[in-house]
C-alpha positions in Angstrom: -8.9 -14.6 8.4 -8.4 -13.1 4.9 -10.4 -9.8 4.9 -10.6 -9.1 8.4 -9.2 -6.0 9.9 -5.9 -6.6 11.5 -4.3 -4.2 14.1 -0.5 -5.0 12.9 1.0 -3.2 10.0 4.8 -4.5 9.8 7.4 -2.3 7.9 11.1 -3.7 7.8 13.6 -1.1 9.0 15.1 -0.7 5.6 11.5 0.1 4.2 11.1 2.7 7.0 14.1 4.4 5.9 13.1 4.3 2.3 9.7 5.6 3.0 11.1 8.5 4.7 13.3 9.3 1.9 10.6 8.7 -0.9 8.6 11.7 0.5 5.5 10.2 2.2 4.7 9.6 5.6 4.4 6.0 7.4 0.9 7.1 8.5 0.0 7.5 4.5 1.0 3.9 3.9 -0.6 2.5 7.0 -3.8 4.2 6.2 -3.5 2.7 2.3 -3.1 -0.8 3.9 -5.8 -0.6 6.5 -8.2 1.3 4.1 -7.3 1.1 0.5 -9.0 2.6 -2.3 -8.5 -0.6 -4.3 -7.1 -4.0 -3.8 -5.6 -5.8 -6.5 -3.9 -9.3 -6.7 -0.3 -9.7 -7.3 2.3 -12.4 -7.9 3.4 -14.6 -5.1 0.2 -14.6 -3.1 0.7 -10.8 -2.5 -1.8 -8.0 -2.7 -1.5 -4.5 -4.0 -3.4 -2.1 -2.0 -3.8 1.4 -3.7 -5.2 4.9 -3.1 -5.0 8.1 -4.9 -3.0 10.5 -3.3 -1.5 14.0 -4.3 -3.1 17.1 -5.5 -6.4 16.1 -7.2 -5.7 12.6 -7.2 -2.8 12.7 -9.7 -0.7 10.4 -8.1 -1.1 6.7 -6.8 0.3 5.2 -3.6 0.8 1.7 -4.0 1.5 -0.7 -1.1 2.5 -4.2 -1.7 1.3 -6.2 1.1 1.7 -10.0 2.3 -1.2 -10.8 4.6 -0.6 -13.2 7.6 -3.2 -14.4 10.2 -1.8 -12.0 12.3 -0.3 -8.8 10.3 0.2 -7.0 7.3 3.6 -7.3 6.2 4.5 -4.5 3.7 6.8 -5.7 1.1 7.3 -2.3 -0.4 5.6 0.9 -1.2 5.8 3.7 -3.8 3.9 6.6 -5.3 3.6 6.9 -9.2 2.0 9.2 -11.7 0.9 6.3 -14.1 -2.7 6.2 -12.6 -4.3 5.1 -15.8 -1.9 2.3 -16.1 -2.7 0.8 -12.4 -6.2 2.1 -11.4 -9.1 0.2 -12.2 -12.2 2.3 -12.9 -15.2 1.2 -11.5 
């Protein structure tokens, strides 16, 4: 079912706490998982789903996801100012 839209986005409780501390909303993470600006491959069969965020797109919200048949499992999520390092121009 790779590439199909899944209704479930699973975040571990410890990740929920970290996301709240990191000053971005769980809704932002879910939004990036479901509708990323870009998807790039990662190690261990994971994907990094990322979108520009912040004022004038100066930050990048990156969400590492492990996809299963029924859900997206969020491994970690973070914002970075290193947009030029991670964002792949079209």
